[in-house]
C-alpha positions as CSV (number, residue, x, y, z in Angstrom):
1,M,6.3,13.1,-5.0
2,K,3.5,12.2,-2.6
3,I,2.9,8.6,-1.5
4,T,-0.5,7.6,-0.2
5,L,-1.4,4.2,1.2
6,I,-5.0,3.3,1.0
7,Q,-6.2,0.4,3.3
8,L,-9.5,-1.1,3.9
9,G,-10.6,-1.4,7.6
10,K,-8.8,-0.1,10.6
11,T,-5.8,-1.7,12.2
12,E,-7.0,-3.4,15.4
13,D,-3.9,-4.6,17.3
14,S,-2.0,-2.1,19.4
15,Y,1.4,-3.5,18.6
16,L,0.7,-3.1,14.8
17,I,-0.6,0.4,15.3
18,E,2.5,1.4,17.2
19,G,4.8,-0.1,14.5
20,I,2.9,1.6,11.7
21,D,2.9,4.9,13.6
22,K,6.7,4.6,14.2
23,Y,7.5,4.1,10.5
24,E,4.9,6.7,9.4
25,K,6.6,9.3,11.6
26,R,10.1,8.3,10.3
27,L,8.9,8.6,6.7
28,K,7.8,12.2,7.1
29,H,11.6,13.1,7.0
30,Y,11.8,11.8,3.5
31,I,8.5,12.1,1.7
32,N,5.0,13.4,1.9
33,F,3.3,10.3,3.1
34,N,-0.3,9.7,4.0
35,I,-2.4,6.8,5.1
36,I,-6.1,6.7,4.2
37,T,-8.2,4.1,6.1
38,I,-11.5,3.2,4.5
39,P,-13.9,1.9,7.2
40,A,-14.7,-1.7,6.9
41,L,-18.0,-2.6,5.4
42,K,-20.8,-3.5,7.8
43,N,-23.0,-6.6,7.6
44,T,-20.8,-8.3,5.0
45,K,-22.3,-11.7,5.8
46,H,-25.1,-10.8,3.5
47,F,-22.7,-10.1,0.6
48,S,-21.0,-12.5,-1.8
49,A,-17.3,-12.0,-2.2
50,E,-17.9,-10.3,-5.6
51,E,-20.5,-7.9,-4.0
52,Q,-18.1,-7.1,-1.2
53,K,-15.2,-6.4,-3.6
54,K,-17.5,-4.1,-5.7
55,K,-18.7,-2.1,-2.7
56,E,-15.0,-1.8,-1.6
57,S,-14.0,-0.6,-5.1
58,D,-16.6,2.1,-5.0
59,L,-15.0,3.4,-1.7
60,I,-11.5,3.1,-3.1
61,F,-12.4,5.1,-6.2
62,K,-13.6,8.0,-4.1
63,H,-10.0,8.6,-3.1
64,L,-8.4,8.4,-6.5
65,I,-7.9,11.0,-9.2
66,P,-7.1,10.4,-12.8
67,S,-3.4,11.4,-12.5
68,D,-2.7,9.0,-9.6
69,H,-0.2,6.3,-10.3
70,V,-1.9,3.3,-8.7
71,V,0.0,0.3,-7.4
72,L,-1.9,-2.7,-5.9
73,L,-0.4,-4.9,-3.3
74,D,-1.4,-8.2,-4.7
75,E,-0.2,-11.8,-4.4
76,R,0.1,-12.0,-8.2
77,G,2.2,-8.8,-8.4
78,K,5.9,-8.4,-9.2
79,D,8.4,-9.4,-6.5
80,F,11.1,-7.0,-5.4
81,S,14.0,-7.2,-3.0
82,S,14.3,-4.2,-0.7
83,V,17.0,-2.7,-2.9
84,Q,14.9,-3.3,-6.1
85,F,11.9,-1.6,-4.4
86,A,14.1,1.4,-3.5
87,D,15.2,1.5,-7.1
88,Q,11.6,1.4,-8.3
89,L,10.6,4.3,-6.0
90,N,13.6,6.2,-7.4
91,K,12.3,5.5,-10.9
92,Y,8.9,6.9,-10.0
93,M,10.6,10.1,-8.7
94,N,12.7,10.4,-11.9
95,R,9.6,10.0,-14.0
96,A,8.0,12.8,-12.1
97,V,5.2,10.8,-10.7
98,Q,3.3,13.3,-8.6
99,N,0.9,11.0,-6.7
100,L,1.9,7.5,-6.0
101,V,-0.9,5.5,-4.5
102,F,-0.5,2.0,-3.0
103,I,-3.6,0.1,-2.2
104,I,-4.0,-2.9,0.2
105,G,-7.3,-4.6,-0.6
106,G,-9.9,-6.3,1.5
107,P,-10.1,-10.0,2.5
108,Y,-11.1,-11.1,-1.0
109,G,-8.7,-8.9,-3.0
110,F,-9.8,-6.3,-5.5
111,D,-12.8,-5.9,-7.9
112,K,-11.9,-6.1,-11.6
113,T,-12.5,-2.4,-11.9
114,V,-9.7,-1.7,-9.5
115,Y,-7.4,-4.1,-11.4
116,E,-8.3,-2.2,-14.6
117,R,-7.5,1.1,-13.0
118,A,-4.1,0.0,-11.5
119,N,-0.9,0.9,-13.3
120,E,0.8,-2.1,-11.8
121,K,0.8,-4.7,-9.0
122,I,3.5,-5.7,-6.5
123,S,3.8,-8.5,-4.1
124,L,5.4,-8.4,-0.7
125,S,5.8,-12.2,-0.5
126,K,4.7,-15.5,-1.9
127,M,3.4,-16.2,1.6
128,T,0.0,-14.9,2.8
129,F,-0.1,-12.4,5.7
130,S,-3.0,-10.8,7.4
131,H,-4.0,-7.5,5.9
132,Q,-3.2,-5.8,9.2
133,M,0.4,-7.2,9.2
134,V,0.9,-6.2,5.6
135,R,0.3,-2.6,6.6
136,L,3.2,-2.7,9.0
137,F,5.5,-4.6,6.7
138,F,4.8,-2.3,3.8
139,V,5.2,1.0,5.6
140,E,8.5,-0.4,7.0
141,Q,9.6,-1.3,3.4
142,I,8.9,2.2,2.2
143,Y,10.9,3.6,5.0
144,R,13.7,1.1,4.3
145,A,13.7,2.1,0.6
146,Y,14.3,5.7,1.5
147,T,17.1,4.9,3.8
148,I,18.7,2.8,1.0
149,L,18.3,5.7,-1.4
150,K,19.9,8.1,1.1
151,G,22.7,5.7,1.8
152,E,21.8,5.5,5.5
153,P,22.8,2.5,7.7
154,Y,19.4,1.0,8.3
155,H,19.5,-1.7,5.6
156,H,22.3,-4.3,5.6
157,E,23.3,-6.4,2.6
């Protein structure tokens, strides 16, 4: 299985970049993992939120193929504990999902066409975090899930 994280806009803060890089490197020992960063739209002050979401969706779709299993990180998605998320990743592997694609949307969320294409939605928390912080939290959670699946002593219950 290959996991891809698609994110809109680059990560700006060096401490977040360092953290993401740290977990991305660690993940390479477990899984084929890739991050795709779609450049932020320019001159968005001239767009409505719906226009911006539509333009972002066009960019997202350029990175998807029909066989991808697409999971949106969305505040209205299903909640998981870390152990439950590890179990969910294991289920994807057992179902022989080839390309698992997680997507972190832009500031206004996703266009309806992205919701329609998605296979499911998950939520990291009922709280709201900046999109930049979500990137670090989510990459760490993928790493944590693999250490749980391997029985390694990173996660404590």
